[in-house]
C-alpha positions as CSV (number, residue, x, y, z in Angstrom):
1,M,4.8,4.4,2.8
2,V,2.6,5.1,-0.2
3,K,-0.7,3.3,-0.5
4,E,-1.0,2.0,-4.1
5,Q,-4.0,-0.2,-3.8
6,G,-6.9,-1.0,-1.5
7,F,-9.4,1.5,-0.2
8,F,-9.6,2.8,3.4
9,I,-13.0,3.9,4.8
10,T,-13.5,5.3,8.4
11,F,-16.6,6.1,10.4
12,E,-16.5,8.9,13.0
13,G,-18.9,10.4,15.5
14,V,-19.8,10.2,19.2
15,D,-20.5,6.9,21.0
16,G,-24.1,6.0,20.2
17,C,-24.3,7.7,16.8
18,G,-24.3,4.4,14.9
19,K,-20.7,4.1,13.7
20,T,-20.3,0.5,14.6
21,L,-23.6,-0.5,13.1
22,M,-23.1,1.3,9.9
23,A,-19.4,0.2,9.5
24,G,-20.7,-3.4,10.0
25,K,-23.4,-3.0,7.4
26,L,-21.0,-1.5,4.9
27,A,-18.5,-4.2,5.4
28,A,-21.2,-6.9,4.9
29,Y,-22.5,-5.2,1.8
30,L,-18.9,-5.0,0.3
31,R,-18.3,-8.7,1.1
32,E,-21.5,-9.6,-0.6
33,A,-20.4,-7.6,-3.6
34,G,-17.2,-9.7,-3.8
35,C,-14.7,-7.4,-2.0
36,F,-12.1,-8.6,0.5
37,V,-12.8,-6.5,3.6
38,L,-10.9,-6.0,6.8
39,S,-13.3,-4.6,9.5
40,S,-11.6,-3.0,12.5
41,R,-11.9,-0.4,15.2
42,E,-9.9,2.0,17.3
43,P,-8.9,1.8,20.0
44,G,-8.2,-1.9,20.1
45,G,-8.0,-3.1,16.6
46,S,-4.9,-5.2,17.1
47,A,-4.0,-7.6,20.0
48,L,-1.7,-4.9,21.5
49,G,-4.3,-2.3,20.9
50,A,-6.9,-4.3,22.9
51,E,-4.5,-4.1,25.9
52,I,-4.1,-0.4,25.4
53,R,-7.8,0.0,25.1
54,R,-8.2,-1.8,28.4
55,L,-5.6,0.5,30.0
56,V,-7.1,3.7,28.7
57,L,-10.8,3.0,29.0
58,H,-11.2,0.7,31.9
59,R,-8.9,1.9,34.6
60,E,-10.4,3.7,37.6
61,E,-7.2,5.7,38.1
62,S,-7.0,9.0,36.2
63,I,-4.6,9.2,33.2
64,D,-2.7,12.3,32.3
65,P,-4.1,13.7,29.0
66,R,-0.7,13.6,27.3
67,T,-0.3,9.9,28.4
68,E,-3.8,9.1,27.1
69,T,-3.1,10.8,23.8
70,L,0.2,8.9,23.3
71,L,-1.4,5.6,24.3
72,F,-4.1,6.1,21.7
73,A,-1.3,7.0,19.2
74,A,0.6,3.8,20.1
75,D,-2.6,1.8,19.6
76,R,-3.0,3.4,16.2
77,A,0.6,2.9,15.1
78,Q,0.4,-0.8,15.9
79,H,-3.0,-1.1,14.2
80,V,-1.8,0.6,11.0
81,A,1.5,-1.4,10.9
82,S,0.1,-4.8,11.7
83,L,-3.4,-4.8,10.1
84,I,-4.3,-1.8,8.0
85,W,-1.3,-1.3,5.8
86,P,-1.0,-5.1,5.0
87,A,-4.7,-5.3,4.1
88,L,-4.4,-2.2,1.8
89,E,-1.3,-3.7,0.2
90,R,-3.3,-6.9,-0.5
91,G,-5.9,-4.7,-2.3
92,E,-8.5,-5.1,0.4
93,V,-11.1,-2.6,1.5
94,V,-10.5,-1.5,5.2
95,V,-13.5,-0.4,7.1
96,C,-12.6,1.1,10.5
97,D,-14.7,2.4,13.4
98,R,-12.8,5.5,14.4
99,F,-9.4,6.8,13.3
100,T,-7.4,10.0,13.5
101,D,-10.4,12.3,13.5
102,S,-11.3,11.0,16.9
103,T,-8.0,12.1,18.3
104,I,-8.4,15.6,16.9
105,A,-12.0,15.8,18.2
106,Y,-11.6,14.3,21.7
107,Q,-8.0,15.1,22.7
108,G,-8.1,18.5,20.9
109,S,-11.3,19.7,22.5
110,R,-11.2,17.9,25.8
111,S,-7.5,18.5,26.7
112,G,-7.0,21.7,24.7
113,F,-4.0,20.4,22.9
114,V,-2.8,22.3,19.8
115,I,-4.4,20.7,16.8
116,S,-1.1,20.8,14.8
117,D,0.6,18.8,17.5
118,L,-2.1,16.2,17.4
119,E,-1.9,16.1,13.6
120,W,1.9,15.5,13.9
121,I,1.4,12.7,16.4
122,N,-1.2,11.1,14.1
123,N,1.0,11.4,11.0
124,F,3.9,9.8,12.9
125,A,1.7,7.0,14.2
126,T,0.1,6.2,10.8
127,A,3.1,6.9,8.5
128,S,0.8,9.7,7.1
129,L,-1.9,7.2,6.1
130,R,-5.2,9.0,5.4
131,P,-8.6,7.4,4.8
132,D,-9.9,7.5,1.2
133,L,-13.4,8.2,2.6
134,T,-14.7,9.2,6.1
135,F,-18.3,9.1,7.1
136,Y,-19.1,11.4,10.0
137,L,-22.3,10.4,11.7
138,R,-24.0,13.1,13.7
139,V,-27.0,12.6,16.0
140,P,-28.4,14.7,18.8
141,L,-26.6,13.9,22.1
142,G,-29.9,12.8,23.7
143,V,-30.3,10.1,21.0
144,A,-26.6,9.0,21.4
145,F,-27.0,8.7,25.2
146,R,-30.2,6.6,24.9
147,R,-28.6,4.3,22.4
148,R,-25.5,3.9,24.5
149,G,-27.3,2.9,27.6
150,T,-25.2,2.7,30.7
151,Q,-21.9,4.4,30.7
152,S,-19.3,1.7,30.9
153,D,-15.8,3.2,30.4
154,R,-13.8,6.0,31.9
155,L,-14.4,8.5,29.1
156,E,-18.1,7.7,28.8
157,R,-18.4,8.5,32.6
158,E,-17.4,12.1,31.8
159,G,-20.8,12.4,30.3
160,R,-22.5,15.0,28.2
161,A,-20.1,17.9,28.9
162,F,-17.3,15.9,27.4
163,L,-19.2,14.8,24.3
164,S,-20.6,18.2,23.5
165,V,-17.3,20.0,23.1
């Protein structure tokens, strides 16, 4: 697929850095300016993705790192096919909280997977879709932890060591 219209913006960074807040503010600004905007997130942007998010983030049982990576890729494939591509084809602006960079950062550093393998998985899942613009938000980990409050999902429970890789 080739994107001929629309504009795709992503926000990346650790939990608690302000991605969700800033993505929401940008989407609201763009709507006020007259743009048609799809706001979404990963994981869990589609109905199927919400189920995958629940499986990956809220199970007590451990998940093999390859399984986790492929589940995130499955979420992304459904998200792109059912929501992002159609919105871009309609000429909308898509603002997404997380995308492929999160897989590279988290699964690449946490699981030690070869980056080129993760890039291949992402390309396959997204039909090679790339954001037109990515905002990477960076804050000190102490600030992120204070903003996040209690750790609620399986990955957040891994704590500071996981997030500082």
